[in-house]
C-alpha positions in Angstrom: 4.9 33.6 -32.7 7.8 31.2 -32.1 6.1 29.9 -29.0 2.9 29.2 -31.0 4.9 27.3 -33.7 6.5 25.1 -31.0 3.2 24.4 -29.4 1.6 23.5 -32.7 4.5 21.3 -33.7 4.4 19.6 -30.3 0.7 18.9 -30.6 1.2 17.5 -34.1 4.0 15.2 -32.9 1.8 14.0 -30.0 -1.0 13.2 -32.3 1.2 11.4 -34.7 2.7 9.4 -31.9 -0.7 8.4 -30.4 -2.0 7.4 -33.8 1.0 5.4 -35.0 0.5 2.3 -37.0 0.2 -1.0 -34.9 3.2 -3.2 -34.8 3.5 -5.1 -38.1 6.4 -7.5 -37.3 5.8 -11.2 -36.6 8.3 -13.9 -35.6 8.2 -17.6 -35.6 10.7 -20.5 -35.0 11.0 -23.9 -36.6 13.1 -26.7 -35.0 14.7 -30.1 -35.8 11.5 -31.8 -34.5 9.5 -30.5 -37.5 7.5 -28.0 -35.4 6.8 -24.3 -35.4 6.7 -22.7 -32.0 3.3 -21.1 -32.6 0.1 -22.3 -34.2 -1.4 -18.9 -34.9 -0.1 -15.5 -36.0 -2.1 -12.3 -35.8 -1.8 -9.3 -38.1 -3.4 -6.1 -36.8 -5.9 -4.7 -39.3 -4.1 -1.4 -39.6 -0.9 -3.0 -41.1 -0.2 -2.3 -44.7 2.9 -4.4 -44.7 4.1 -7.2 -42.5 7.7 -8.3 -41.8 7.8 -12.0 -40.9 11.0 -13.4 -39.4 11.7 -17.1 -39.3 14.4 -18.5 -37.1 15.5 -22.1 -37.4 16.3 -23.0 -33.8 17.7 -26.5 -34.7 21.1 -27.6 -35.8 20.5 -29.6 -38.9 21.4 -28.3 -42.4 18.8 -27.0 -44.8 19.2 -30.1 -47.1 18.3 -32.4 -44.2 15.8 -30.5 -42.0 15.3 -27.1 -43.7 12.3 -25.0 -43.0 10.6 -22.0 -44.6 7.5 -20.1 -44.0 4.8 -19.9 -46.7 1.5 -18.1 -46.6 -1.5 -19.0 -48.7 -5.3 -19.0 -48.6 -6.3 -22.2 -46.8 -8.4 -23.3 -49.8 -5.2 -23.5 -51.8 -3.2 -25.5 -49.3 -3.6 -29.0 -50.8 -3.0 -28.0 -54.3 0.0 -25.9 -53.4 1.6 -28.6 -51.2 1.1 -31.1 -54.1 2.8 -28.8 -56.5 5.6 -28.1 -54.0 6.4 -31.8 -53.8 7.9 -31.6 -57.3 9.9 -28.4 -56.7 13.5 -28.2 -55.6 15.4 -26.8 -52.7 16.8 -24.0 -54.9 13.2 -22.9 -55.4 12.4 -23.2 -51.7 10.2 -26.2 -52.5 7.6 -24.0 -54.2 6.4 -23.8 -57.8 8.1 -20.8 -59.5 5.9 -17.8 -59.7 2.8 -19.4 -58.3 0.2 -16.7 -57.6 -1.3 -18.8 -54.8 1.7 -18.1 -52.7 1.0 -14.8 -50.8 4.5 -14.6 -49.3 7.4 -17.0 -48.4 10.9 -17.1 -46.9 13.7 -19.2 -48.4 14.4 -22.6 -46.9 17.0 -22.2 -44.1 18.9 -24.6 -41.9 19.8 -24.8 -38.2 20.9 -21.5 -36.7 19.8 -19.4 -39.7 17.3 -16.6 -39.9 15.3 -15.4 -42.8 12.7 -12.6 -43.2 10.1 -11.6 -45.8 8.2 -8.4 -46.0 4.9 -8.5 -47.8 1.9 -6.3 -48.5 -1.4 -7.0 -46.7 -3.3 -5.9 -49.8 -4.2 -9.6 -50.6 -5.4 -10.2 -47.0 -8.9 -9.7 -45.8 -10.2 -9.4 -42.2 -11.8 -12.7 -41.5 -10.1 -14.4 -44.4 -8.9 -18.0 -44.0 -5.1 -18.2 -44.3 -2.6 -21.0 -43.6 1.1 -20.7 -43.1 3.2 -23.8 -43.5 6.7 -25.2 -44.3 6.9 -26.5 -47.9 10.0 -28.7 -47.3 8.8 -32.2 -48.5 6.7 -33.9 -45.9 6.8 -31.1 -43.4 3.6 -29.2 -44.2 1.4 -31.8 -42.5 3.0 -31.0 -39.1 4.3 -27.5 -39.6 1.3 -25.4 -40.3 -0.9 -22.8 -38.6 -3.3 -20.0 -39.1 -2.7 -16.4 -39.9 -5.5 -14.2 -38.6 -6.2 -10.6 -39.7 -7.9 -8.6 -37.0 
């Protein structure tokens, strides 16, 4: 009987291991030249949450050359960046409580790291999503696509 329990437990563990959720962690870097190191991030369809980690690989302070990572539907990009232009650093250069922002990190300076974990409930396979830096003037150069497979 004990042997049967061990075999069943082993089979269940093997099944759980082979059917584990896909990796749901993404990483991106911003630098003092106002550039992200990738133009596209891919979220596997099986992810229910994503942890995005932003590293600022430069040396300049957040007040001078800060970066954040903001995710929104591409259709909202122009309106969101216009609204962000009137926001302040303390608000990560984003309008407070704006529902068009799916997820964002705070603005960080050189050598700093920030992460955000967000639900994929608002993301659809084949949806059109843009990530960008909302620091004033950065978004035109610091943006890319988020793809849900």
